[in-house]
C-alpha positions in Angstrom: -24.1 -13.8 -17.0 -24.0 -10.5 -15.1 -22.1 -7.2 -15.2 -19.4 -6.2 -12.8 -20.9 -3.3 -10.8 -17.7 -1.3 -10.8 -16.3 -1.7 -14.3 -19.4 -2.7 -16.3 -17.6 -5.7 -17.7 -19.7 -8.7 -18.5 -18.6 -11.7 -16.4 -19.9 -15.2 -15.7 -21.4 -15.8 -12.3 -18.8 -18.5 -11.6 -15.9 -16.5 -13.2 -12.9 -15.6 -11.1 -11.7 -13.1 -13.8 -11.9 -9.5 -12.9 -10.8 -6.1 -14.4 -9.5 -3.0 -12.6 -8.6 -0.1 -14.9 -6.6 1.6 -12.2 -4.0 -1.1 -12.7 -3.3 0.0 -16.3 -3.7 -1.8 -19.5 -1.0 -4.4 -18.9 -2.2 -5.4 -15.4 -5.9 -4.5 -15.3 -7.1 -8.0 -15.8 -6.5 -10.3 -12.8 -8.1 -13.4 -11.4 -9.1 -14.4 -7.9 -6.6 -17.1 -6.9 -7.9 -17.9 -3.4 -10.3 -16.9 -0.7 -7.6 -16.3 1.9 -8.7 -12.7 2.4 -12.4 -13.2 1.7 -14.2 -11.1 4.4 -11.6 -8.4 4.6 -11.6 -4.8 3.5 -8.5 -2.6 2.9 -8.2 1.1 2.5 -4.9 1.8 0.8 -3.5 5.3 0.8 -0.1 6.1 -0.9 1.6 9.0 0.6 1.5 12.6 -0.8 0.2 13.0 -4.4 -1.4 15.8 -6.4 0.5 19.0 -5.7 2.8 17.2 -3.2 5.5 14.9 -4.7 6.7 14.0 -1.2 10.4 13.3 -0.6 12.7 13.7 -3.7 15.9 11.6 -4.2 18.3 11.3 -7.2 19.7 8.4 -9.1 21.5 8.2 -12.4 20.6 11.8 -13.2 16.9 11.2 -12.5 14.7 12.7 -9.8 12.9 10.1 -7.7 9.6 11.3 -6.3 8.2 9.5 -3.3 4.6 9.7 -4.4 5.2 7.9 -7.7 7.0 4.9 -6.2 4.6 4.7 -3.2 1.7 4.8 -5.6 3.1 2.0 -7.8 3.7 -0.2 -4.8 0.3 0.5 -3.4 -1.3 -0.5 -6.8 0.7 -3.7 -6.7 -0.4 -4.4 -3.1 -4.1 -3.7 -4.1 -3.8 -6.3 -6.9 -2.2 -8.9 -4.7 -4.9 -8.4 -2.0 -7.7 -8.6 -4.5 -6.3 -11.8 -6.0 -6.7 -13.3 -2.5 -10.3 -12.3 -2.3 -10.1 -9.0 -0.4 -12.2 -5.9 -1.0 -9.9 -3.0 -1.6 -10.4 0.8 -1.8 -7.7 2.9 -3.4 -7.9 6.2 -1.7 -5.4 8.0 -3.9 -5.9 7.4 -7.6 -4.3 8.3 -10.9 -6.5 7.6 -13.9 -3.5 7.3 -16.3 -0.6 5.9 -14.3 -1.3 2.2 -13.7 1.3 -0.3 -12.5 4.5 0.6 -14.3 7.5 -1.6 -14.9 10.0 1.3 -15.4 12.9 2.1 -13.1 12.4 5.8 -13.3 8.8 6.9 -12.7 7.9 10.4 -14.0 6.2 12.8 -11.7 2.8 14.4 -12.3 0.0 16.1 -10.4 -2.9 14.1 -11.7 -3.5 12.0 -8.5 -6.9 12.6 -6.8 -8.5 11.5 -3.6 -11.0 9.1 -5.2 -11.8 11.7 -7.8 -11.6 14.8 -5.7 -8.8 17.4 -6.2 -6.1 17.0 -3.6 -5.6 20.3 -1.7 -2.2 22.1 -1.5 -2.5 22.6 2.3 -1.0 19.6 4.1 -3.6 19.4 6.9 -6.4 19.6 4.4 -4.8 16.8 2.3 -4.6 14.5 5.3 -8.1 15.4 6.5 -9.5 14.7 3.1 -8.1 11.2 2.9 -8.8 10.3 6.5 -12.4 11.5 6.1 -12.8 9.4 3.0 -11.4 6.3 4.8 -13.8 6.8 7.7 -16.7 7.4 5.4 -16.0 4.1 3.6 -15.3 2.2 6.8 -18.7 3.3 8.3 -20.6 1.5 5.6 -18.2 -1.5 5.1 -19.9 -4.8 5.9 -16.6 -6.7 6.5 -15.5 -6.9 10.1 -11.8 -7.1 9.4 -10.8 -3.6 8.2 -7.3 -2.3 7.8 -6.1 1.1 6.7 -2.6 1.0 5.0 -0.4 4.1 4.5 2.6 3.6 2.1 5.6 6.0 2.2 9.3 6.3 1.5 11.5 8.0 4.1 14.1 10.7 3.5 17.3 10.7 5.6 21.0 11.4 4.9 22.4 9.6 1.9 24.5 7.4 4.1 21.6 6.2 6.2 20.6 2.7 5.1 17.1 1.6 6.3 15.1 -1.6 6.2 11.4 -1.4 5.8 9.8 -0.3 9.1 6.3 0.1 10.4 4.3 2.3 12.7 1.0 1.7 14.6 -1.4 4.0 16.4 -1.2 4.8 20.1 -3.2 2.4 22.2 -4.0 0.2 19.2 -3.4 -3.4 20.4 -4.5 -4.8 17.0 -2.3 -2.3 15.2 0.7 -3.4 17.3 -0.1 -7.1 16.5 -0.4 -6.2 12.8 2.9 -4.4 12.6 4.7 -7.1 14.5 3.2 -9.7 12.2 4.4 -7.7 9.1 7.8 -7.3 10.6 8.1 -11.0 11.2 6.9 -11.7 7.6 9.6 -9.5 6.1 12.3 -11.0 8.4 11.2 -14.5 7.3 11.2 -13.6 3.6 14.7 -12.1 3.9 15.9 -15.2 5.7 14.5 -17.2 2.8 15.7 -15.1 -0.1 18.9 -13.5 1.4 19.8 -15.8 4.3 23.1 -13.9 5.1 21.5 -10.5 5.0 19.4 -10.2 8.2 16.6 -7.8 8.7 16.6 -4.8 11.0 13.2 -3.2 10.3 11.5 -1.9 13.4 8.0 -1.5 14.8 7.0 1.5 16.9 4.1 3.7 17.9 3.8 7.1 16.3 1.1 9.7 16.8 0.8 10.4 13.1 -2.3 12.2 11.8 -3.4 9.4 9.5 -3.1 6.7 12.2 -4.7 8.9 14.9 -7.6 10.1 12.8 -8.8 7.0 10.9 -11.2 4.4 12.5 -9.9 1.1 11.0 -6.8 -0.6 12.4 -3.9 1.1 10.7 -0.4 0.2 9.4 2.0 2.9 8.3 4.9 1.5 6.2 8.1 3.3 5.4 9.8 1.3 2.6 13.3 2.8 2.7 15.4 5.9 2.4 14.9 7.6 -0.9 18.3 9.3 -0.6 20.3 6.1 0.0 21.7 4.3 -3.1 21.3 0.8 -1.5 17.7 1.4 -0.4 16.9 2.8 -3.9 17.4 -0.6 -5.4 14.4 -1.8 -3.3 12.0 0.4 -5.3 13.8 1.3 -8.5 13.6 -2.4 -9.7 10.0 -3.2 -10.6 10.6 -6.8 -9.4 11.5 -5.5 -6.0 8.4 -3.3 -5.9 6.4 -6.4 -6.6 8.2 -8.3 -3.9 7.4 -5.6 -1.4 3.7 -5.8 -2.3 3.7 -9.6 -2.2 5.3 -9.7 1.2 2.9 -7.2 2.6 0.1 -9.2 1.3 1.5 -12.3 3.0 1.7 -10.3 6.2 -2.0 -9.4 5.9 -3.0 -13.0 5.3 -1.2 -14.0 8.4 -2.7 -11.1 10.4 -6.2 -12.1 9.2 -5.6 -15.7 10.3 -4.5 -14.5 13.7 -7.5 -12.2 14.0 -9.9 -15.1 13.1 -8.4 -17.2 15.8 -8.7 -14.5 18.4 -12.1 -13.0 17.6 
């Protein structure tokens, strides 16, 4: 019998059961289902947070704040990755908002950058989280490291978008990762909605978080927060879970590809 170094929970040496309070009381207990991602390390950063709610949409008389939905999906992704044996660092954290199964997620300013207050200034916010990722990455023993940035886009209400991905300039591994993720989503839509098709794109963007973090990065835009069709993708908790699950599947495939090519 030993204690979990992070949570203090007593666990058996052979136990696959774990506990992560950030996931909230309903989901904090999880089990390691496989070792598909053993030897990987992820740095997950949901967009905005603290004094910055991000983009704001409206549905059924409710305001929809980008940060709250991005954070919920990021938590779900973290749990999926950890169930497959990955090491995961949640860069943006809320001590009270775990994984939520509500359609309408209330906004607050509690989120921190791993316990540190998030600054109001945009550049300072980005630098704070990129510095944290680089600090963690410098001491990470795993060779497969991926930084993941989760956002929702904001366009005109009529603009319907599929999930799309960005990679850093001159990052061949980032390009491979985003294409693998794009293919994973296309395959899943073909499986679950065969007549729908998938139009999500992959492109290079010189975004601050991609350009200033050392691990291979993936920047995901999960839909247009203003568009009523896209809103269904993240208002329904089951759809938020599907987004997390599919992204996890994409990372499993990317890790397999990486191991073959290393």
